[in-house]
N, C-alpha and C positions, 0 to 999 in steps of 0.2 A: 411415670413409670408405676405410677396405680398408687403411691402411698400416701394416698389424701391424708390419714386420719396424722401421720408423721408430720407431713407439712402443713397440715393444719397448725398442730404445737408450736410449730417452727418460726412459722408466720406470726404468728400471734404475740409471743419472744420477742420475736425481730420491732413491733410495729410497737409493742409494750417499750421498749429499751429506750425506743427513740421517745415518745411520751416523756421518760421519763429520767431524761441526760439533756443537758440545758444545749452540751456542743454540737448534740448529735441532731441534724434539720430530716424533719418526718420525710421520706421518698414513699414514692408510690407504690414503687416494685413488689413489698409485702403486702398494699391491699389491696391491688390488683391482683397478684397471685392467689388470693385468700379468696379471695372473689369466685376464681375460676374453681377454685377446689371446694369452696361450698356447691357451685354447682355441680359439678360433678359427685359430691355428698347428697345430694337431693336436698338440703337445708336453702330456700330459696330466701327465707327472711335471715338468717345470714349473709346469704350474700348478697342479699339489697346494702344493708347497712356498709360491707365492704366494696361493695361499686362504689358507693357516696363516697368512700376514703379515697378509693383508686379516683375517680372525676376530679375529688377536691386535689390533691396530689399531683397528677399528670401534667402540670405545664411545664416541663423543660423542653425548649424547642430543640436543643439537641441530641435530643433523644429521640430517637424514629418507632424506640417501641410505646415512649409513650403517646405517641399519637395515636397510635394502636387501639391503645385500654383505651384513651379518653373516648373515642368513637364506639368502643366496647361497652363501655360503661354508661354512656347517654343510652345506646338500644336499649341494654338489659335496664335499666333506668325509667324506660318509658317504652313499654311492650304492657 
């Protein structure tokens, strides 16, 4: 929808909450969506870091989106 700055802030909060909460596992979604947001904002160095997080956490075989994100992360990190 084009609200990239708002998305960036919300996704960073989601990642921080998971980092600071023992019982809340880190999920791939906020990392992968943040990477895509940074790509749209043309902030490549931040995008690379987010793609690394995406790749690290996209391991759920029951979530088909994570398979797509894993492939995109690989592509972005190896270009």
